[in-house]
Structures are given as structure tokens and as C-alpha cells.
N, C-alpha and C positions, 0 to 999 in steps of 0.2 A: 379644571381639567375636564370633567364630564359635562360637556356642553349639549348632550342629547343627540349627537349625530351618529351614535353607534360605534364610534372609533375609540372608545375609552381604552381598550386593551392596547391598540396600536400607539396611542398617545403615551401610555405608561412605558411601553417598550422604547419609544423614541426618547423619552426622558432618561431611561436607564442607559441607553446608548450614549447620550450626551454626557451623562455623569461619568461613564467609563472613559470616554475620550479625554475628559479633563484629569482623571486620576492616573491614567496609563502614562508612565514616563517614557515609554518606548524601549525598544530592544537596544542592547549595548554590545559592542564588540569586545572580545577578549584582547587585552593589551599586548599579549605575547604573540598569539597566532592569528587574531582577527576573526575568529569564528563568532557569529552573531548568537548571543544568548538572550533568553527572555528575562524580564526583570526579576523573577523569582530565582532563577539560576544565578544571576549576578549577585543578588542579595545574600544567598546562602553559601556561595563559593568564594567570598571575599574578593570578587572582581576577576577571577580567572575561570576559564571553562574547565570542566571536570578533567580532561586529559592533562591540561597544563597544571592544574592543582595537584594531580597525582605525581606528575614529574617533579614539581617543586618539593613535595613531601618526600619523594624518593631521594632527591639530592640532599635534603636535610638529614635523612637517616644515614645515607652513605657518608656524609661528612662527620657525623657523630661516631660512626663505627670505625672509620679509618684511623 
């Protein structure tokens, strides 16, 4: 890596960018409304965007109370 040309920091940054590009799975659309979610939102919301997740939970509660 450090070949003495003074660009060691830039080479480390380029390596990190390349690693992130291989790890990033890309953004995913919500299957109900099509809103684009980042991978963290998709992972923690079980595949639905927050408004659709809230609507789903509200419908579940309404069915249980009816």
C-alpha cells in the first residue's frame, strides 16, 4: 500500500470505498407503495417502509379489537 508516493491516505480511502461498494446491497423498494428504503430501514422494518408498517400494525389491532 505505502509505496512512498505520499498518497497513502488516499489509497486507504480508495480501499475503503471499494470495500463498501462490495458490502452495500443497494436500496430496496417497499413492496406495497414503492418508496425506496435504505438497507438499514429494510432490515429493521421487515421489508416495509415505516408508514406501510404502521398501517399493517393498525389493521392487525383493528382486526383483534373488532
